[in-house]
N, C-alpha and C positions, 0 to 999 in steps of 0.2 A: 564433873569429879576430881579432874586437874586441880581446878579451882579451891574447890574446898580441902583438897589433901594439901594445897601448897600453904594454904590460910590455917590449917591445922599444925601443918611443921613449922611454919614462921611462930604461932604463938607457943607452942611448947615446947621448939626446939629441936632438934635431932637426936632421937636416942640410940645408943650403940653407933654413933659414925664410922667408925673402923669398919664396921658389919656394913653398913650404909652404902661405904666407898666402894668395898671390894665388891659387893654384887651389882652397883651402878659400874663401875669399869668392866667386869664380865657380861652385863646385859649390853653395855657399847661395843665391846669387842665382836659380840656376836653380829650384833647388826651392822658393823662396818664389815665384816665376812660376807653378810647376807647380800649387799649391795654390788660387792666383788662380783658374785654370783650373776645377779643380775646383769651386770657391765658386760660379763665375758660370755653370758648366754643369748644375747641380744636381745630378746622377749618379742618377738614380733607378734603385732598384736592379733596375725590374724590366726597363726599356730598355738598361739600361747593356750596353756589348758585354764579350766572354766573357774574353777575357785578359789586359786591362790594360795595353793597347799604352803604348807608353813616351811619356807626354805632359810627359816635361821633357826635352827635346832638350839644350838648356844645359847642364843639369847632368850627363846623361850624357855628352855628350860631353867636358866638362871632366874629369869621373872618367877616361875612357879615356884622352883625353892626358895624364895626369900617371901613369897606368900607362904608358904606352909612353913616357915624356918617358927621352932617353937625354941628350942634351945643352942647356945652355942658353947662346945666344947666345956658341955656338962651345966652352963650356969644360965638360968632362964632371961629371955628377949623379954621388952617392953614395946617395939619398935610400932606393933598396931597396923590395921588395914591401909588408912590413909599415909604413912611414911613407904608401903609399898607400893602404893598407887605414885607416888611423887617421885622414890627412886626409880621406876619404872618408865616414868615421862623424861626423866632426864637423862636416861640411859639411851633411850628408844631414841631421844630427838641428837643426845651427841653422836650415835652411830650413824644418823641420815644427814650431818651437816653434808659430806662428799656430794650427798645426791642431789641435796635441795640447791646447792652452789653448782652444778650440772643443769638442775633446771628439769630433770626427772620425778618422778611421782608414779602411783600416790602414796605421795609420803605421812600423810594426815590419816587416811583411812587404815592403813597398817598399824600407825601406832595407835590410833582409837580404838581398833579391832582387839591389838594385845593388853592396853591398859583397860578395857571394859572385861576381857577375859579372865586377866589377873586378879582384876579389882575384886571379880564375882570368888574366887578362889580364896583370895585375903579377908572379904568379909564373914565369910562360910566360915574361915577357921582363926582367925586371930581374937577375935571376941569369948568364943568358947574357950580358946586355950589361956590367952593372957586374964582369964577371969579364974581357974583352974577346973571349971565344971567340965569340959573335957576329960581330963585326967581323974577327976573324981567317977566320972560315971563308967569309961572304959578301961583305965589304966593304960599301962604300954605293951598290952598281951596283943592278943586274936582282935579283938573288939577296936581295938585303934586303927590296927591292920586295915581290918573291914571299913571304917568311917574314911581312911583315906583313899583309900577303893574306890570308896562310892563316891566322894568327894569330885576325885580326878574323871571319873566317869562324868558326871553333870559340870565340869568346866569344858571336858571335852565335847559333848552335846552345844554348850552355851558358845564356845568360839565355832562349832561348826552351822549354828545359827544364823552366827553374825557374819560369818564368811559367805554365808547365800545373802543374806540381807545385803551386803555391799554390794555382791557381784548384780542381785537383781537391781540397785539404783544408781550402776554405772551401767548395764549393759542393756534392760528392759526385759531379762527373758525372765520367764515363768518362773515361778519362788520353789517351787515343788520340783522339779527336776534339779534346779541347784543344789537344795537342799540333799534331796537324794544321792546327788555325787558327792558332796561331801560327807553326808555318813557314810558312805561306801570307803571312802579313804579313812578313815578313823583307825580302822587297824594297821594300818599303814603307820608314816610318821607321826602320827599324833599320836599314836599308844606309846610308841617309843620317847618321844618327849615328855609328856606325862609321864611315864615311870621312870625317866632320867630325873625329872624336878623332884620327884618323892624322895627318891634315894639319895639324890645330893641333899635334901634338908636332912634326911636321917645320919648321912654322914657328918654334915656339919655339926649337928647336935653332938656328936661323938668325939669329931679329931680336931672339932674348929675350921678357922678360917683355911688351912692347908687341904683342906678336903677339895675346892674351887679349884688351884692348877689342877689336882690327878684327873677330875673330870673335864677340865678345860682342854687336854690333848686328844682326846678320842673323841668329843665333841666338835672340836675345831676340823678335824681329820672327815669326820663325817658331811660336817657343810660342806669341806672344801669338794667332798666324792660328788653332793649331790651336786653343786655348780657344775663340774664336769660331765655329770651325766646331761644336767639341761641344756649344757655346750651342745654337747654331741645332737641331743633332740632338736637343738635351733638349726644347726647345721643340714641333719638328713632332712627336716621341712623346708629349708631354704633350696639344696637341691631340687626338691619335689617341685615348687613353686617355679625354679628356673627351668623344669623340665614343661610344665606346663604352658611357660610364656612359649616355648617354641613354634607352636600354631598360632600365635600373635606376631611373632617376627617375619613368619612364612608368608603372612597374608593370610592364611586359610579363616581365621575366627577374628572377631573384632577386637581391638584394644581393652585389655581389662575383664575380657567375656570371663576367663577358668576363675579368676579372685571374685569377681562378682558371684556366679554360681555357690563358690567354694562356700563366703559370706554367709549367701542364704540359706545353701543347704544346712550349715550348721546351725544356723536360728532356728529352721524350719524343725529341724531334730532336737533342738533343746525344746521346744513347742510339745514335739510328742514324746518328752522323754527320754529323749537319749541321753546317756552321757559316758565319760570317759574314754574307755577305747572305741567304743562304736561311733563317738562324734570325730576321734580320730581317722577311724576309717572313711568315715561319710568325706571327712574334710578330703582327705588326700584323694577320694576316689571322685570326687566332685573337681579338683585341681587337674586332674590327667582325664577327663572322658572325651574329650574331643581329641586326644591323642591320635589315634586312627584316623582321621582326616591327613596327616600327611604322607598317605600311600596313594591318596586321589591326584590322578594326574590333572583336573581341571578342578577349583577348587568351589566347594560349594556358596551363592551368592552370600556374601556376612557370616557364612559359617553356620546359617541358619539350618541343621541337619532336622528338625523338626517337621519339617514339608518337605522331606525327601520320602519317595516309597518305602514301606514298612523293609522289602527285600534290600534295599540299599541300605537302610538304616542298619540292618542287622549287620550286613558286612562290614560298614564302617566299623561298628563295634566290636566285632570279633578280631577286626586285625588292631583296634586301640587295645583290647586284651592282652594280645599277641606280644605287642610293643612293650606293654605296662611291666609283662611278666620279665622279658629281658632286662630290666633297668634294676632289678632286685629288690623292689617293690614287694610287701609281703602279698602273698596269691589271693587274700579275701577283696584287695584291692582291683585287682585285674579281673578278679569273679563278677565286681561290681559294675565292671567298665560294660564287660562282657555282655552282661544282660540290659544294657539299657533298651533296647527296642523289643525285648520279651512283652508280652502283655504283662500289663503291672498283676495282674494277681500270679504270675508266674517269677514274679521278682522278690529279693529280699527287700526287707523296707528302706536302706539306705539305698539301693538302685531306684525305688519308686521316686524316695526324694528327688536325688540327682537328676532325673527324667523330667520332673515336674517343673524345677526350679530351671534346667537347662533352655525347656520348651517355653516358660515364660522371659527369659531374658534375651529368647532369639523372637519373639513375637513383640513384647514390649520397646524394642528397639534399642536396648543398651543401656548403658548408662545415663543416656539424656531424655530416658522415660519419664514422663510427667504422672501427676493422678492420672488423666486420661487415657493414657496408653497403659497406662498400670491396669485400669478397672476394663478397658478393653481385651486385655492379654488375660487376665483371669476370669472373664467372659467365657474367650476361648476354650480354657483348660475344662471349665465347666462342664461346658459343651461334649470335650471329649474322655471324662470321666466314665461312660459305658466299658470302656475297653485300654483306653492308653493309661490313664493316670486314676490313683486311688483318691475316692473323694478325700477321704480325710486328712490327706497329703493338700490337696489342694486349698481345703480349706484351714489349715495351718497356715498354710504361704497368705494366705487372704490375711489373716491377723497379724502374722509380723508384718507383713507391709502396711497396713491399718496404721501400724505403732511408728513405722519407718518414715510413711508420708505425711503422719498426724502435724 
């Protein structure tokens, strides 16, 4: 798509170069601010969100506005869909230069998603508007507004599908839960970006390029606020991860046990259709599930609590929940930790997942587990599905491990 767009622009020349330059700079500024947000937030791989939500509303809204731009200060434009793609690619790549220089990414995934989403909107809008067909059939009244609303909805759905596809390719998680997660997020920042892009295009049509700086300031402030929020969440997640390491530092559990259980529990949760806040709760509970072992006088050998009597497991779980409640973590996380030793039929799904994954890591021998150890551990979990482990959770764990060990 980029090659075709560049060839078209080279062959035909740049239409309204001032407009193209203004929107290109607008998009590049938005991308530069996005990478600043990423750097401040730290983007922990374990604690990152699922679908790569839009963290550059300035660049996204500017790109969408250029795709939907029909007039500029009352004069008809003629840039077309191919020039839209070329300008968006140029602006996104210029804004990503600092990130490429630092060796961070995935830059190409982000640019490809932006280009394909905006290209979809431009292909649907520019030929109809440029030929005058849209104006002849709908005019500039309610029919035109309804057309824009429908196009924005389709564009948002296109972006959600692309985001889910990219996450599926990058992580191997099932496509269905990832797409549901993206669709649930559409009413938030996605709808705001689409609405702002459309309003910006309409404003430029009346007021010209002076509308861009008017929209730039509030969008930039919104983007900076998103960066601050992401940084606070990253710090909060790092605090929980540091607390989870207390059992490892004290010698109660194997090195990396809490993070292995958290990563595998999150993967199992995605396999079972969890998303958003449910995955965050699951991840935090998995990180802190062994915190109750700090109350033991004598550590359990290698921290394998799954081999202890049920009464002792329950005591450790209750002590862990009490500790978690004192740390300021949400009460729902403490409840999951407290229910680790209950029969699985009495547990919420998050507790069932953490319990099964924790037992698997104990039985498989931690990070050094090969395919043989994993199969033996899974077989023991299957033998315990009558009371201790939910069969669906164990089978989901088996599918996740099958992808990881393949």
